[in-house]
C-alpha positions as CSV (number, residue, x, y, z in Angstrom):
1,X,-0.1,-0.1,-0.2
2,X,2.5,2.9,-1.3
3,X,-0.3,5.3,-0.4
4,X,-0.7,4.4,2.9
5,X,3.0,4.4,3.7
6,X,3.3,7.8,2.3
7,X,0.4,9.0,4.5
8,X,1.8,7.5,7.7
9,X,5.4,8.6,7.1
10,X,4.2,12.2,6.9
11,X,2.8,12.4,10.6
12,X,6.2,12.2,12.1
13,X,7.7,15.3,13.7
14,X,6.9,17.3,17.1
15,X,3.7,18.7,17.9
16,X,2.3,21.4,20.4
17,X,2.9,21.0,23.8
18,X,6.2,19.1,23.8
19,X,4.6,16.0,22.3
20,X,6.4,14.0,19.7
21,X,4.8,12.2,16.8
22,X,6.3,9.2,15.0
23,X,4.7,7.2,12.0
24,X,6.2,3.5,10.9
25,X,5.3,0.5,9.6
26,X,5.3,-2.8,11.9
27,X,8.1,-4.5,12.7
28,X,9.5,-7.4,14.8
29,X,12.7,-5.9,15.4
30,X,11.3,-2.4,16.3
31,X,10.4,-1.9,20.0
32,X,8.1,0.7,19.0
33,X,5.5,-1.4,17.2
34,X,5.5,-3.6,21.0
35,X,4.9,-0.3,22.8
36,X,2.1,0.9,20.4
37,X,0.2,-2.5,20.7
38,X,1.0,-1.7,24.5
39,X,-0.8,1.6,24.5
40,X,-3.6,0.2,22.3
41,X,-4.5,-2.5,25.0
42,X,-4.6,0.3,27.6
43,X,-6.8,2.4,25.7
44,X,-9.2,-0.5,24.7
45,X,-9.2,-2.1,28.1
46,X,-7.5,-5.2,27.2
47,X,-5.1,-7.4,29.2
48,X,-1.2,-6.7,28.2
49,X,0.1,-8.5,25.5
50,X,2.4,-11.5,25.4
51,X,5.3,-11.4,23.6
52,X,5.2,-14.6,22.1
53,X,2.4,-13.4,19.9
54,X,4.0,-10.2,18.6
55,X,5.7,-11.9,15.2
56,X,2.1,-13.4,14.1
57,X,0.9,-9.7,14.7
58,X,3.2,-7.9,12.9
59,X,2.6,-10.4,10.1
60,X,-0.9,-9.9,10.0
61,X,-0.4,-6.2,10.1
62,X,2.1,-6.0,7.2
63,X,-0.3,-8.1,5.3
64,X,-3.1,-5.2,5.7
65,X,-0.7,-2.4,4.9
66,X,-1.0,-0.9,8.1
67,X,0.8,2.1,9.1
68,X,1.1,2.9,12.8
69,X,1.1,6.2,14.3
70,X,2.4,7.1,17.8
71,X,2.4,10.3,20.1
72,X,5.3,10.4,22.9
73,X,5.5,12.2,26.1
74,X,9.0,12.3,26.9
75,X,8.7,14.4,29.9
76,X,6.7,11.7,31.9
77,X,7.5,12.2,35.7
78,X,9.7,9.8,37.7
79,X,7.8,6.3,38.4
80,X,5.2,7.0,35.5
81,X,4.9,4.2,32.7
82,X,7.5,3.6,30.3
83,X,7.8,6.9,27.8
84,X,8.8,4.7,25.1
85,X,4.8,3.5,25.4
86,X,2.8,6.3,23.4
87,X,0.2,8.3,25.2
88,X,-1.8,8.1,21.5
89,X,-2.2,5.8,19.0
90,X,-3.6,6.0,15.2
91,X,-3.4,3.4,12.5
92,X,-4.4,3.4,8.7
93,X,-4.7,1.3,5.8
94,X,-6.1,1.2,2.8
95,X,-8.7,-1.7,1.5
96,X,-11.5,-1.8,-1.2
97,X,-15.3,-0.9,-0.8
98,X,-18.1,-1.9,-2.8
99,X,-19.7,1.4,-3.8
100,X,-22.6,-0.3,-5.9
101,X,-22.8,-2.5,-8.9
102,X,-19.9,-4.5,-8.0
103,X,-17.5,-1.4,-8.1
104,X,-14.7,-1.4,-5.7
105,X,-13.3,1.8,-4.4
106,X,-9.9,2.2,-2.2
107,X,-11.0,3.4,0.8
108,X,-8.5,4.8,3.6
109,X,-9.3,3.2,6.6
110,X,-8.9,4.7,10.4
111,X,-8.4,2.5,13.3
112,X,-7.1,2.2,16.8
113,X,-7.3,5.5,17.8
114,X,-6.3,6.3,21.5
115,X,-5.7,8.9,23.5
116,X,-4.6,8.4,27.4
117,X,-7.0,10.1,29.8
118,X,-4.0,11.8,31.3
119,X,-3.4,13.6,27.8
120,X,-7.0,14.6,26.8
121,X,-7.9,18.4,25.5
122,X,-4.5,19.1,24.0
123,X,-5.7,18.8,20.3
124,X,-4.1,15.4,20.0
125,X,-6.8,13.8,18.1
126,X,-7.7,16.7,16.4
127,X,-4.2,17.1,14.9
128,X,-3.8,13.5,14.0
129,X,-7.1,13.0,12.3
130,X,-7.2,16.1,10.3
131,X,-3.5,16.2,9.1
132,X,-4.1,12.6,8.1
133,X,-7.4,13.1,6.3
134,X,-5.8,16.2,4.4
135,X,-2.8,13.6,3.1
136,X,-5.4,10.9,2.1
137,X,-7.2,13.5,-0.2
138,X,-3.7,14.7,-1.4
139,X,-3.1,10.8,-2.1
140,X,-6.0,10.8,-4.3
141,X,-8.2,8.6,-2.0
142,X,-11.9,10.0,-2.5
143,X,-13.3,8.6,1.3
144,X,-12.5,7.5,4.7
145,X,-13.9,5.2,6.7
146,X,-13.7,3.7,10.3
147,X,-15.5,1.4,12.6
148,X,-16.2,3.7,16.0
149,X,-16.3,2.4,19.5
150,X,-18.3,5.7,20.6
151,X,-20.6,7.3,18.6
152,X,-20.3,10.9,19.7
153,X,-16.3,11.4,18.7
154,X,-16.1,11.4,14.8
155,X,-19.0,13.4,13.7
156,X,-17.3,16.4,14.3
157,X,-14.6,15.3,11.8
158,X,-17.0,14.7,9.0
159,X,-17.9,11.1,9.5
160,X,-21.3,9.6,8.9
161,X,-22.8,6.3,10.1
162,X,-23.3,4.5,6.7
163,X,-24.0,1.2,7.4
164,X,-25.4,-1.1,10.4
165,X,-25.9,-4.6,11.3
166,X,-28.5,-6.3,13.2
167,X,-28.0,-8.7,16.1
168,X,-30.1,-11.6,15.7
169,X,-31.6,-14.7,17.7
170,X,-33.2,-17.9,16.5
171,X,-35.0,-20.4,18.2
172,X,-34.0,-23.4,16.8
173,X,-35.7,-26.1,18.9
174,X,-36.6,-29.2,17.0
175,X,-34.9,-27.8,13.7
176,X,-36.1,-24.7,11.4
177,X,-38.1,-25.6,8.4
178,X,-37.4,-23.5,5.3
179,X,-40.1,-22.6,2.5
180,X,-37.0,-23.6,-0.4
181,X,-35.7,-26.9,-1.2
182,X,-32.0,-27.6,-0.1
183,X,-29.5,-26.8,-3.0
184,X,-25.7,-27.7,-3.3
185,X,-24.0,-29.6,-0.5
186,X,-22.8,-28.6,2.9
187,X,-19.6,-30.2,4.9
188,X,-18.1,-29.6,8.2
189,X,-15.0,-27.5,7.3
190,X,-11.5,-28.8,7.7
191,X,-10.4,-25.7,9.7
192,X,-6.6,-25.4,8.8
193,X,-7.9,-25.4,5.2
194,X,-10.7,-23.0,5.7
195,X,-8.1,-20.3,6.5
196,X,-7.2,-20.3,2.7
197,X,-10.8,-21.0,1.1
198,X,-12.3,-18.0,3.2
199,X,-10.5,-15.3,1.4
200,X,-11.8,-16.4,-2.2
201,X,-15.4,-17.0,-0.9
202,X,-15.3,-13.4,0.6
203,X,-13.9,-11.9,-2.3
204,X,-17.2,-13.0,-4.3
205,X,-19.2,-11.8,-1.6
206,X,-17.4,-8.4,-1.5
207,X,-18.1,-8.1,-5.6
208,X,-21.8,-8.9,-4.8
209,X,-22.5,-6.7,-1.8
210,X,-23.3,-3.1,-1.9
211,X,-21.1,-1.5,1.0
212,X,-18.9,-4.5,1.7
213,X,-15.4,-3.9,2.9
214,X,-12.1,-6.0,1.9
215,X,-11.1,-7.9,5.0
216,X,-7.6,-7.7,7.0
217,X,-5.9,-10.8,7.4
218,X,-6.8,-11.5,10.8
219,X,-10.1,-12.6,9.7
220,X,-9.0,-15.6,8.1
221,X,-7.2,-16.8,11.4
222,X,-10.3,-16.2,13.4
223,X,-12.5,-18.0,10.8
224,X,-10.1,-20.8,11.3
225,X,-9.8,-20.8,15.0
226,X,-5.9,-20.2,14.8
227,X,-6.9,-17.0,16.7
228,X,-10.0,-16.6,19.1
229,X,-12.6,-13.4,19.1
230,X,-10.8,-11.5,21.8
231,X,-7.1,-12.8,21.8
232,X,-4.4,-14.3,19.7
233,X,-4.8,-17.7,21.3
234,X,-6.5,-20.5,19.4
235,X,-10.0,-21.0,19.7
236,X,-10.6,-24.6,20.3
237,X,-14.1,-24.3,20.6
238,X,-14.6,-22.8,16.9
239,X,-16.2,-25.0,14.2
240,X,-16.8,-24.2,10.5
241,X,-19.3,-25.7,8.1
242,X,-18.6,-25.1,4.0
243,X,-21.4,-24.8,1.6
244,X,-20.7,-26.1,-1.8
245,X,-22.6,-25.1,-5.1
246,X,-23.9,-27.7,-7.8
247,X,-20.4,-27.7,-9.2
248,X,-18.8,-28.3,-6.1
249,X,-17.1,-24.9,-5.6
250,X,-17.1,-23.4,-2.2
251,X,-19.5,-20.5,-1.9
252,X,-20.2,-20.0,1.6
253,X,-18.8,-20.7,4.8
254,X,-19.8,-20.0,8.7
255,X,-17.9,-20.2,11.7
256,X,-19.4,-21.1,15.1
257,X,-19.3,-22.4,18.6
258,X,-21.3,-23.5,21.2
259,X,-21.5,-21.2,24.7
260,X,-21.1,-24.5,27.1
261,X,-24.0,-26.8,28.5
262,X,-24.1,-24.3,31.2
263,X,-25.9,-21.8,29.1
264,X,-29.7,-21.8,29.0
265,X,-31.2,-22.4,26.4
266,X,-28.2,-24.1,24.9
267,X,-26.7,-21.7,22.5
268,X,-24.6,-21.6,19.4
269,X,-22.8,-18.3,18.7
270,X,-22.3,-17.8,14.9
271,X,-19.0,-15.5,14.9
272,X,-18.7,-15.2,11.1
273,X,-21.0,-16.1,8.1
274,X,-20.1,-15.1,4.5
275,X,-22.0,-16.4,1.2
276,X,-21.4,-15.6,-2.3
277,X,-24.7,-15.9,-3.2
278,X,-28.4,-16.1,-1.8
279,X,-28.5,-20.2,-2.1
280,X,-25.2,-20.3,0.3
281,X,-26.7,-17.9,2.5
282,X,-29.7,-20.1,2.8
283,X,-28.2,-23.5,3.1
284,X,-25.5,-22.3,5.7
285,X,-28.5,-21.1,8.1
286,X,-30.4,-24.5,7.4
287,X,-27.3,-26.2,8.8
288,X,-26.8,-24.1,11.7
289,X,-30.9,-24.4,12.3
290,X,-30.6,-28.3,12.2
291,X,-28.0,-28.9,14.9
292,X,-29.0,-31.5,17.6
293,X,-29.0,-30.1,21.3
294,X,-29.3,-26.3,20.2
295,X,-32.2,-24.5,21.2
296,X,-30.8,-21.2,20.0
297,X,-28.4,-19.6,17.5
298,X,-27.3,-16.0,17.7
299,X,-25.4,-13.9,15.1
300,X,-24.3,-10.2,16.0
301,X,-23.3,-9.5,12.1
302,X,-26.7,-10.1,10.4
303,X,-28.2,-7.6,7.5
304,X,-30.5,-5.1,8.6
305,X,-32.6,-5.9,5.6
306,X,-32.1,-9.9,6.4
307,X,-33.5,-12.4,3.8
308,X,-33.4,-15.1,6.4
309,X,-37.0,-14.6,8.0
310,X,-38.7,-14.5,4.8
311,X,-37.0,-18.0,4.1
312,X,-38.2,-19.5,7.1
313,X,-41.7,-21.4,7.3
314,X,-42.3,-19.9,10.7
315,X,-40.5,-16.3,10.9
316,X,-41.7,-15.7,14.4
317,X,-38.8,-17.9,15.3
318,X,-36.3,-14.9,14.0
319,X,-36.1,-11.7,16.1
320,X,-33.7,-9.3,16.4
321,X,-32.3,-7.9,19.5
322,X,-30.6,-4.9,18.5
323,X,-29.3,-3.2,15.8
324,X,-25.7,-1.3,15.6
325,X,-23.9,0.9,13.2
326,X,-20.6,-0.4,11.4
327,X,-19.0,1.4,9.0
328,X,-18.9,5.3,9.1
329,X,-17.8,7.4,6.1
330,X,-16.1,10.6,5.3
331,X,-16.0,12.0,1.9
332,X,-12.6,13.5,1.1
333,X,-13.0,14.3,-2.8
334,X,-16.8,14.9,-3.5
335,X,-16.4,14.7,-7.1
336,X,-14.3,11.6,-7.3
337,X,-16.4,9.8,-4.8
338,X,-19.9,11.0,-6.7
339,X,-18.4,9.8,-9.8
340,X,-17.1,6.4,-8.4
341,X,-20.4,5.4,-7.4
342,X,-23.0,3.1,-8.7
343,X,-26.5,4.5,-9.1
344,X,-29.8,2.4,-9.5
345,X,-31.8,5.3,-11.2
346,X,-31.0,8.5,-13.3
347,X,-31.5,12.3,-12.5
348,X,-29.8,15.5,-11.9
349,X,-29.4,17.4,-9.1
350,X,-27.2,20.6,-7.6
351,X,-25.6,19.7,-4.3
352,X,-23.7,22.4,-2.0
353,X,-21.6,20.6,0.6
354,X,-20.7,22.0,3.7
355,X,-17.7,20.8,5.0
356,X,-15.9,22.6,8.6
357,X,-12.3,20.9,7.5
358,X,-12.7,22.1,3.8
359,X,-11.7,19.1,2.5
360,X,-15.1,18.1,0.2
361,X,-16.9,21.5,0.5
362,X,-18.2,23.1,-2.8
363,X,-21.0,23.0,-4.9
364,X,-21.6,20.4,-8.0
365,X,-24.0,19.6,-10.2
366,X,-24.5,15.8,-10.4
367,X,-25.9,14.2,-13.3
368,X,-26.7,10.5,-13.6
369,X,-27.5,8.4,-16.8
370,X,-27.6,4.7,-16.8
371,X,-25.7,4.2,-13.5
372,X,-22.8,6.6,-14.4
373,X,-22.3,9.8,-13.1
374,X,-20.6,13.2,-13.8
375,X,-20.0,15.6,-11.1
376,X,-19.4,19.2,-12.3
377,X,-18.3,22.1,-10.0
378,X,-20.8,24.9,-10.1
379,X,-18.9,28.2,-10.1
380,X,-19.7,30.8,-7.3
381,X,-22.5,33.2,-8.1
382,X,-23.7,31.1,-11.1
383,X,-27.5,30.1,-10.9
384,X,-27.5,26.3,-11.6
385,X,-30.9,24.9,-13.0
386,X,-32.7,21.9,-11.5
387,X,-33.3,20.7,-7.8
388,X,-30.8,21.9,-5.3
389,X,-29.8,21.0,-2.1
390,X,-27.6,21.7,0.8
391,X,-25.7,18.7,2.5
392,X,-23.4,18.4,5.4
393,X,-20.4,16.5,4.5
394,X,-21.4,14.3,7.7
395,X,-24.8,13.3,6.2
396,X,-23.5,12.9,2.8
397,X,-21.0,10.3,4.5
398,X,-24.5,8.4,5.5
399,X,-26.3,8.8,2.3
400,X,-23.5,7.7,0.2
401,X,-24.0,4.1,0.4
402,X,-27.8,4.6,0.8
403,X,-28.3,3.2,4.3
404,X,-30.4,5.9,5.0
405,X,-33.2,8.1,3.4
406,X,-33.0,11.4,2.2
407,X,-36.0,12.6,4.1
408,X,-34.5,11.1,7.4
409,X,-31.4,13.1,6.9
410,X,-33.2,16.1,6.1
411,X,-35.4,15.4,9.1
412,X,-32.5,15.4,11.4
413,X,-31.0,18.6,10.0
414,X,-28.2,17.2,7.9
415,X,-29.8,18.1,4.5
416,X,-31.6,21.1,3.5
417,X,-33.8,21.3,0.2
418,X,-37.3,21.0,-1.3
419,X,-39.3,17.7,-1.2
420,X,-38.4,17.7,-5.1
421,X,-34.6,17.5,-4.0
422,X,-35.2,15.0,-1.9
423,X,-36.9,12.8,-4.1
424,X,-33.8,13.1,-6.4
425,X,-31.5,12.1,-3.8
426,X,-33.7,9.1,-2.7
427,X,-33.7,7.8,-6.4
428,X,-30.2,8.2,-7.0
429,X,-28.9,6.8,-3.6
430,X,-31.3,4.8,-1.7
431,X,-33.5,2.9,-4.5
432,X,-31.0,0.2,-4.6
433,X,-30.1,-2.5,-2.3
434,X,-29.7,-1.6,1.2
435,X,-25.8,-1.9,2.1
436,X,-24.2,-4.5,4.2
437,X,-20.7,-4.5,6.1
438,X,-19.9,-7.2,8.6
439,X,-16.3,-6.2,8.9
440,X,-14.9,-4.4,11.7
441,X,-11.5,-3.0,11.7
């Protein structure tokens, strides 16, 4: 990821208040990586890492193309924690986002953002994120993304919640009945081989699923049980299942584990489920719903627009227990982002984008014909014809994949425009499939 490396290297230097910032690629022979991971563990309240896992973590991070940023305070008082452990962390990588119709757009992804409580209110986060976003735009990336552990932080930097997933619960006592007959075949997976099959299956899912995002290497380690959900130790409870199409080609997998006999009702938790087509999705759930000695199956990353209840003979055995946002998007280059997206309809609208950080602001005339778009800048003082709307960059991030309607964003205050303008926006952005992103980072 040459773009990402360039972005990270640009963050090195001194910052206000005597703090020092460095950006670097992860490495086994570099104590900065181990210290950076220690700081991340502190920030997310995880137990201290084990040095024996460092080579595997570094390998995964290198495969992801991550660049790590650390902020140091060299003036730590006596008996304070090692000043070589950063007081703030930040990381970036680049991966592909399906922006509709199988079109993949490189996205600048931000992760592992922490600031130690002792160093808050010193502008550390603002300095890291604003300078990074500026460099990402200069490097030619049209949008940035993140998954937020707290919902109140990133809106002020122009990120808007763009996708959500549902946590679901299935009553599987006696097995689930489906309205359609079985297709293809199912087999319990060889976990060691699943690690190598999963990336290809996911790649097919990525190309067919609006809002899907390319995955980090750690997903394959966890799908196989080489790593557990919460640590880098093996997960001996994890099992896998594969679906094969009529030609014997693997086109879906699920990873799952029992929560133990002391859990009542006896529950199986699905940790990951990826399908390259609707048949594979249905047949994986048919298997999961047919296991003996299981009363309940749960999954915390199902689509909000889930076809599963419509597949069941008794849809009341399916329930949603919560809905959570996943992918937050930040438009960096409005023209490039608007022209990259696939559109389900046609139409023309003039969009005035408000961006307090000055990255994506301006006025564009968006013309869409047959899924392809052209965004032309509108000169200041001119009077463009047609429907017009003003939109905050945060709202544009939420609207971009079509996960929320324009009238809803207008009611929230993020869009200002006539009913006709809102109708055009909905026809262009939200008339297609609901976006689905099951990837956290």
